[in-house]
Structure formats: structure tokens, C-alpha cells
Backbone as a chain_set.jsonl record, in Angstrom:
{"seq": "MREPVCFSRCDAGSAPLYDLALLAVVYVVFAGFLHGAAMVAPAGVAAGESAAVAAPWLTAMTGAFQVRHRRRRRGLHR", "coords": {"N": [[5.169, -3.076, 15.914], [2.538, -3.151, 13.515], [-0.65, -4.834, 13.587], [-1.279, -7.616, 11.428], [-2.753, -7.077, 8.191], [-6.085, -7.921, 7.634], [-7.587, -9.961, 5.305], [-9.919, -11.334, 5.09], [-12.477, -10.316, 4.825], [-12.463, -9.205, 2.408], [-12.227, -9.122, -1.214], [-10.758, -11.74, -3.248], [-8.614, -10.665, -4.626], [-7.436, -8.704, -3.095], [-5.232, -9.254, -1.322], [-2.967, -9.882, -3.076], [-2.89, -7.406, -4.35], [-2.23, -5.563, -2.295], [0.281, -6.659, -1.749], [1.748, -6.149, -4.126], [1.633, -3.358, -4.083], [3.085, -2.747, -1.737], [5.55, -3.859, -2.434], [6.222, -2.163, -4.536], [6.77, 0.165, -3.115], [9.0, -0.65, -1.548], [10.891, -1.28, -3.514], [11.416, 1.232, -4.644], [12.457, 2.526, -2.398], [14.841, 1.036, -1.856], [16.211, 1.387, -4.306], [16.471, 4.151, -4.282], [18.084, 4.483, -1.999], [20.456, 3.163, -2.829], [21.143, 4.779, -4.987], [21.545, 7.249, -3.698], [23.681, 6.53, -1.985], [25.62, 5.993, -3.911], [25.944, 8.539, -4.906], [27.228, 9.951, -2.819], [29.492, 8.472, -2.423], [31.875, 9.153, -3.964], [32.794, 11.243, -2.424], [33.962, 10.019, -0.372], [32.309, 8.778, 1.457], [31.207, 5.976, 3.067], [29.053, 3.186, 2.248], [27.846, 2.057, 4.496], [27.916, 4.182, 6.291], [26.248, 5.952, 4.962], [23.89, 4.489, 5.198], [23.51, 4.598, 7.961], [22.804, 7.23, 8.279], [20.602, 7.436, 6.581], [18.616, 5.632, 7.53], [17.298, 6.584, 10.039], [16.304, 8.945, 8.975], [14.594, 8.054, 6.972], [12.679, 6.778, 8.559], [11.566, 9.02, 9.813], [10.472, 10.296, 7.562], [8.52, 8.456, 6.693], [6.644, 8.801, 8.591], [5.112, 10.82, 7.646], [3.271, 9.72, 5.939], [0.598, 9.223, 6.832], [-0.247, 11.843, 7.279], [-0.191, 12.894, 4.681], [-2.112, 11.244, 3.554], [-4.451, 12.053, 4.918], [-4.599, 14.728, 4.064], [-4.968, 14.355, 1.332], [-7.413, 13.026, 1.325], [-9.062, 15.089, 2.12], [-9.014, 16.618, -0.088], [-6.918, 18.354, -0.425], [-4.534, 17.718, -1.51], [-3.573, 16.64, -4.543]], "CA": [[4.674, -3.353, 14.594], [1.084, -3.247, 13.396], [-1.292, -6.131, 13.366], [-1.381, -7.892, 9.984], [-4.004, -6.706, 7.523], [-6.949, -9.091, 7.46], [-8.24, -9.926, 4.002], [-11.039, -12.271, 5.086], [-13.715, -9.631, 4.431], [-12.213, -8.585, 1.105], [-12.206, -10.042, -2.345], [-9.532, -12.533, -3.359], [-7.542, -9.878, -5.221], [-6.897, -7.692, -2.183], [-3.912, -9.61, -0.799], [-1.915, -9.619, -4.05], [-2.831, -5.974, -4.631], [-1.407, -5.002, -1.218], [1.637, -7.168, -1.924], [2.381, -5.384, -5.194], [1.774, -1.966, -3.645], [4.204, -2.671, -0.793], [6.777, -4.117, -3.182], [6.547, -0.936, -5.264], [7.397, 1.074, -2.153], [10.32, -1.128, -1.137], [11.813, -1.16, -4.644], [11.812, 2.638, -4.748], [13.308, 2.832, -1.247], [16.168, 0.466, -2.058], [16.847, 2.059, -5.438], [16.831, 5.49, -3.816], [19.24, 4.377, -1.105], [21.645, 2.842, -3.617], [21.479, 5.972, -5.753], [22.115, 8.225, -2.763], [24.995, 6.046, -1.552], [26.529, 6.18, -5.032], [26.209, 9.969, -5.052], [28.165, 10.435, -1.805], [30.691, 7.622, -2.404], [33.087, 9.851, -4.401], [33.246, 12.128, -1.348], [34.569, 9.183, 0.66], [31.295, 8.311, 2.409], [30.943, 4.546, 2.89], [27.629, 2.819, 2.191], [27.37, 1.878, 5.871], [27.697, 5.51, 6.864], [25.024, 6.445, 4.321], [22.765, 3.77, 5.804], [23.311, 5.103, 9.324], [22.115, 8.519, 8.157], [19.34, 7.272, 5.86], [17.593, 4.865, 8.257], [16.419, 7.42, 10.861], [15.645, 9.919, 8.119], [13.48, 7.354, 6.334], [11.647, 6.612, 9.6], [10.891, 10.317, 9.96], [9.692, 10.575, 6.355], [7.339, 7.599, 6.616], [5.653, 9.369, 9.503], [4.271, 11.751, 6.888], [2.295, 8.993, 5.117], [-0.765, 9.464, 7.316], [-0.565, 13.258, 7.046], [-0.5, 13.032, 3.256], [-3.388, 10.564, 3.321], [-5.54, 12.924, 5.406], [-4.687, 15.894, 3.17], [-5.534, 13.908, 0.054], [-8.834, 12.736, 1.553], [-9.774, 16.367, 2.215], [-8.921, 17.314, -1.357], [-5.87, 19.359, -0.366], [-3.368, 17.237, -2.241], [-4.069, 15.823, -5.663]], "C": [[3.159, -3.471, 14.618], [0.624, -4.686, 13.336], [-1.344, -6.378, 11.855], [-2.739, -7.465, 9.431], [-4.803, -7.979, 7.287], [-7.707, -8.959, 6.147], [-9.484, -10.799, 3.951], [-12.344, -11.617, 4.64], [-13.6, -9.019, 3.033], [-12.274, -9.618, -0.01], [-10.836, -10.703, -2.454], [-8.37, -11.74, -3.94], [-6.892, -8.878, -4.297], [-5.482, -8.012, -1.701], [-2.814, -9.392, -1.833], [-1.787, -8.138, -4.415], [-1.983, -5.261, -3.581], [0.05, -5.415, -1.395], [2.374, -6.357, -2.988], [2.592, -3.924, -4.793], [2.959, -1.813, -2.687], [5.535, -2.946, -1.477], [7.187, -2.888, -3.99], [7.243, 0.061, -4.347], [8.819, 0.626, -1.839], [11.32, -1.028, -2.279], [12.32, 0.269, -4.784], [12.741, 3.014, -3.595], [14.719, 2.296, -1.46], [16.898, 1.13, -3.212], [17.303, 3.459, -5.035], [18.03, 5.474, -2.89], [20.512, 4.116, -1.899], [22.095, 4.043, -4.451], [22.132, 7.019, -4.855], [23.501, 7.817, -2.287], [26.019, 6.23, -2.663], [26.879, 7.659, -5.22], [27.252, 10.463, -4.054], [29.446, 9.609, -1.733], [31.941, 8.347, -2.896], [33.639, 10.829, -3.353], [33.845, 11.343, -0.194], [33.599, 8.674, 1.713], [30.986, 6.85, 2.098], [29.442, 4.277, 2.891], [27.056, 2.626, 3.595], [27.097, 3.193, 6.572], [26.443, 6.145, 6.266], [23.796, 5.798, 4.943], [22.466, 4.293, 7.201], [22.59, 6.447, 9.319], [20.715, 8.33, 7.569], [18.253, 6.597, 6.689], [16.72, 5.743, 9.155], [15.671, 8.477, 10.04], [14.425, 9.288, 7.456], [12.338, 7.117, 7.33], [10.864, 7.905, 9.784], [9.999, 10.613, 8.762], [8.44, 9.709, 6.279], [6.262, 8.038, 7.6], [4.699, 10.312, 8.793], [3.221, 11.043, 6.037], [0.864, 9.302, 5.55], [-1.192, 10.913, 7.111], [-0.953, 13.468, 5.589], [-1.841, 12.383, 2.919], [-4.551, 11.46, 3.75], [-5.707, 14.138, 4.497], [-5.332, 15.501, 1.842], [-7.033, 13.652, 0.196], [-9.664, 14.001, 1.613], [-9.693, 17.179, 0.927], [-7.833, 18.37, -1.394], [-4.615, 18.97, -1.136], [-3.851, 16.31, -3.351], [-2.952, 15.168, -6.389]], "O": [[2.574, -3.849, 15.632], [1.393, -5.611, 13.075], [-1.444, -5.424, 11.084], [-3.746, -7.496, 10.138], [-4.276, -8.981, 6.805], [-8.387, -7.961, 5.91], [-10.054, -10.99, 2.877], [-13.228, -12.302, 4.127], [-14.539, -8.391, 2.543], [-12.361, -10.822, 0.232], [-9.874, -10.266, -1.821], [-7.22, -12.136, -3.748], [-5.895, -8.257, -4.665], [-4.626, -7.129, -1.675], [-1.804, -8.767, -1.509], [-0.698, -7.672, -4.75], [-1.121, -4.451, -3.921], [0.953, -4.6, -1.208], [3.506, -5.928, -2.766], [3.615, -3.327, -5.129], [3.742, -0.87, -2.805], [6.544, -2.33, -1.135], [8.378, -2.602, -4.114], [8.196, 0.725, -4.755], [9.744, 1.438, -1.862], [12.488, -0.721, -2.041], [13.508, 0.493, -5.014], [13.71, 3.746, -3.797], [15.692, 3.025, -1.266], [18.092, 1.41, -3.104], [18.392, 3.895, -5.405], [18.897, 6.343, -2.975], [21.531, 4.768, -1.673], [23.292, 4.288, -4.599], [23.154, 7.604, -5.215], [24.398, 8.654, -2.193], [27.166, 6.585, -2.393], [27.987, 7.988, -5.644], [28.079, 11.307, -4.4], [30.393, 10.003, -1.052], [33.0, 8.173, -2.292], [34.814, 11.194, -3.396], [34.195, 11.914, 0.838], [34.026, 8.186, 2.759], [30.552, 6.526, 0.993], [28.662, 5.04, 3.461], [25.909, 2.99, 3.853], [26.154, 3.304, 7.356], [25.671, 6.796, 6.971], [22.788, 6.461, 5.187], [21.303, 4.418, 7.585], [21.85, 6.762, 10.25], [19.761, 8.978, 8.0], [17.081, 6.953, 6.565], [15.495, 5.665, 9.053], [14.547, 8.852, 10.373], [13.359, 9.899, 7.384], [11.167, 7.245, 6.976], [9.639, 7.884, 9.897], [8.892, 11.124, 8.925], [7.394, 10.187, 5.839], [5.095, 7.677, 7.448], [3.599, 10.573, 9.281], [2.356, 11.706, 5.465], [0.015, 9.609, 4.713], [-2.354, 11.186, 6.807], [-1.938, 14.148, 5.299], [-2.608, 12.901, 2.107], [-5.527, 11.604, 3.015], [-6.832, 14.535, 4.193], [-6.151, 16.243, 1.3], [-7.822, 14.005, -0.68], [-10.828, 14.007, 1.212], [-10.228, 18.284, 0.846], [-7.818, 19.203, -2.3], [-3.741, 19.802, -1.381], [-4.483, 15.29, -3.075], [-3.185, 14.445, -7.357]]}, "num_chains": 1, "name": "protein.A"}
């Protein structure tokens, strides 16, 4: 795991801003998982089985965060 983000050099609004940004990500992740699990449930796929497939996939997808950041910084992704 990473070191915690230090807000001592930032303004007082930085910590709550990061908090809300991370909560926005987690809400979308959980909603997306529940939606995906509901989509495959009629095919007989249990939520636990969906989770076993989704967890490593999500890890792979989050690896693209830095790539997208670099592309955006270079003006390649708007």
C-alpha cells in the first residue's frame, strides 16, 4: 500500500476534497459490481462467483489510472 497523502503543505480543503473524490470512485465501483452481479444472476452466477472474477479484473483496470493521467497531461485524452 502507498504512504498516506500528506496534507500539511496544502490548504485546509484538500483533505475533504480527496475524501469526496475517493468516495465518488468507490460508490461507482460498488454500484457497478452490484449491477454486473445482477446482470449475470439470471444465468445462475452467484454474487460470490462474480466477485471472484471482478476483483482481479478491477485490479488490472486500476493499473490504467496512471497511463490515463499521463495521456491527459500530454493533451492526448480530453
